[in-house]
C-alpha positions in Angstrom: 175.6 99.0 95.1 177.0 99.0 91.5 174.5 97.7 89.0 175.6 95.2 86.4 175.2 96.5 82.8 172.3 94.9 80.9 173.0 91.9 78.7 174.2 93.0 75.2 172.6 92.0 72.0 174.1 89.7 69.4 175.5 92.5 67.4 177.7 93.5 70.3 178.8 89.9 71.0 179.9 88.9 67.4 181.7 91.0 64.8 180.8 91.2 61.2 182.7 88.0 60.4 180.8 86.1 63.1 183.7 86.0 65.6 182.8 86.3 69.3 184.1 89.2 71.3 187.4 88.4 72.9 186.9 90.7 75.9 183.1 90.8 76.6 182.5 89.2 80.0 180.2 86.3 79.7 177.6 87.7 82.1 177.1 90.7 79.8 175.8 88.6 76.9 172.5 87.0 76.4 172.6 83.2 76.0 170.0 80.6 75.1 170.2 76.9 75.8 168.6 74.8 73.1 167.8 71.1 73.1 166.4 68.8 70.4 164.8 65.5 70.7 165.4 63.4 67.6 164.4 60.2 65.9 168.1 59.4 65.3 171.5 61.0 64.7 171.6 61.2 60.9 170.2 64.5 59.7 169.7 63.0 56.2 167.3 60.3 57.5 166.1 61.4 60.9 164.0 64.2 62.2 163.3 66.6 65.1 160.4 65.6 67.3 160.6 68.2 70.1 162.5 71.4 70.8 163.2 73.3 74.1 164.9 76.6 74.6 165.8 78.4 77.9 167.4 81.8 78.1 170.3 82.9 80.4 170.5 86.5 81.2 172.9 88.3 83.5 174.4 84.9 84.4 171.1 83.5 85.5 168.6 81.0 84.1 165.5 82.9 83.0 162.8 80.2 83.2 160.1 82.7 82.5 161.4 82.9 78.9 161.5 79.2 78.3 159.9 77.8 75.1 158.9 74.3 74.1 157.2 72.6 71.2 156.6 69.2 69.8 157.4 68.8 66.1 155.5 66.6 63.6 158.2 64.5 61.8 158.1 63.7 58.1 158.2 60.0 59.0 157.1 58.1 62.1 159.8 57.6 64.7 161.3 54.2 65.0 160.6 52.0 68.1 164.1 52.4 69.5 163.8 56.3 69.3 160.4 56.1 71.1 161.9 54.1 73.9 164.3 57.0 74.5 162.2 60.2 74.2 158.7 58.5 74.8 157.1 60.4 71.9 154.8 58.2 69.8 153.4 59.1 66.4 150.1 59.7 68.1 151.7 62.3 70.3 153.1 64.2 67.3 150.3 64.1 64.7 148.8 67.4 65.7 152.2 69.1 66.5 153.5 72.0 64.4 155.7 71.2 61.4 159.5 71.7 61.6 159.1 75.0 59.7 157.1 76.4 62.6 159.7 75.0 65.0 162.4 76.9 63.1 160.4 80.1 63.8 160.5 79.3 67.5 164.3 78.7 67.3 164.8 82.0 65.6 162.7 83.8 68.1 164.4 82.1 71.1 167.9 82.8 69.7 167.3 86.4 68.7 170.0 88.5 70.3 171.5 85.4 72.1 174.6 83.2 71.9 173.4 79.6 71.5 174.3 77.0 74.2 174.1 73.3 73.3 175.2 70.0 74.9 177.2 68.1 72.3 176.7 71.0 69.9 177.7 69.0 66.8 174.4 67.1 66.8 172.1 70.1 67.2 174.1 72.1 64.6 173.8 69.2 62.1 170.0 69.4 62.3 169.5 73.1 62.7 172.0 74.5 60.2 170.3 73.1 57.0 166.9 74.4 58.3 168.3 77.9 59.0 170.2 78.0 55.7 166.9 77.8 53.9 166.0 81.0 55.7 169.3 82.5 54.8 170.2 82.6 58.5 173.6 81.5 59.8 173.7 79.8 63.2 176.3 81.7 65.2 179.2 80.2 67.2 177.9 78.4 70.3 179.0 77.3 73.7 179.0 73.5 74.3 178.4 72.3 77.8 180.0 69.0 77.0 183.2 70.7 76.1 183.0 73.1 79.0 182.3 70.2 81.4 185.3 68.3 80.1 187.5 71.4 80.5 186.2 71.9 84.1 186.7 68.2 85.0 190.3 68.4 83.7 191.0 71.4 85.8 189.4 69.7 88.8 190.6 66.2 88.4 193.7 66.5 86.1 192.0 64.5 83.3 188.9 64.8 81.1 186.6 62.1 79.8 186.4 61.6 76.1 182.6 62.1 76.2 180.3 63.5 78.8 176.6 62.8 79.0 174.4 65.6 80.2 173.1 63.6 83.1 176.6 62.7 84.2 177.6 66.4 84.0 174.5 67.4 86.0 175.3 64.9 88.7 179.0 66.1 88.9 177.8 69.7 89.3 175.2 68.6 91.9 172.4 70.2 90.0 168.7 69.4 90.6 167.5 66.6 88.4 165.3 67.5 85.4 163.4 64.9 83.3 166.0 63.5 80.9 165.3 63.1 77.1 162.6 65.7 77.3 163.6 68.8 75.2 162.5 71.3 77.8 163.9 69.4 80.8 167.3 69.0 79.0 167.3 72.6 77.9 166.8 73.6 81.6 169.6 71.3 82.6 171.9 72.6 79.9 171.2 76.2 80.9 171.9 75.4 84.6 175.0 73.5 83.7 176.3 76.3 81.5 175.8 78.9 84.3 177.5 76.6 86.9 180.4 75.8 84.6 181.0 79.4 83.5 180.9 80.4 87.2 183.4 77.7 88.2 185.8 78.6 85.3 185.4 82.3 86.1 186.8 81.7 89.6 190.0 80.4 88.0 190.3 83.1 85.3 187.8 85.7 84.0 185.6 84.2 81.3 184.5 86.0 78.2 182.1 85.1 75.4 185.1 84.0 73.3 186.7 81.9 76.0 183.4 79.9 76.5 182.6 79.6 72.9 186.1 78.4 72.0 186.6 76.2 75.0 187.4 73.3 72.7 190.9 74.8 72.3 191.6 73.6 75.8 190.9 70.0 74.9 192.1 67.6 72.2 191.1 64.2 70.9 187.8 62.8 69.6 184.4 63.4 71.1 181.5 61.0 71.6 178.2 61.6 70.0 175.3 61.2 72.5 172.3 59.3 71.2 169.0 60.9 70.3 169.8 64.4 71.6 
């Protein structure tokens, strides 16, 4: 039986200009699904309160490498945010600061291509934090975009927005706790593997084809509330 080559590090996946490889099969790269729980959607006023990260290696979710942390925000979360993620100020008082959470993000993403659901939200919060470390967040796969591309191929049309729970149900994945950073990171990782596999059956998928899946779609995207 022919063994699959081990996943390649980030240097083999992206070139010096940060462009993903156009020919590297997606299963030969390391990926990491990251989810943030937030006090709101405006990075100028709102804060990260939890972070989950789940790696994907050789096309499989590697739960043994999952990471999770609460994050102590600079300001107490508002009531409407607590209703979503169920994290009260009392739950967060002894949590690490966001600077320690950034360390976890960097460790989790080392050698990996990021995977987000509705990537614009996570990028808006993570990018300023990483810039302070002089680190650039590489191009990422977005399971919302991949899900919309898959639904368009399956149904002939794609929704303008696609919640993670809706996508998970469409893919018939096992339910994980919603609005929990680790649960949503697991769901995102599972959805990514399922979507990449479905799309791979239609045409061989590469790192570049999954990262640049937005080129298959047009029109505005909906921002999902609170991560």
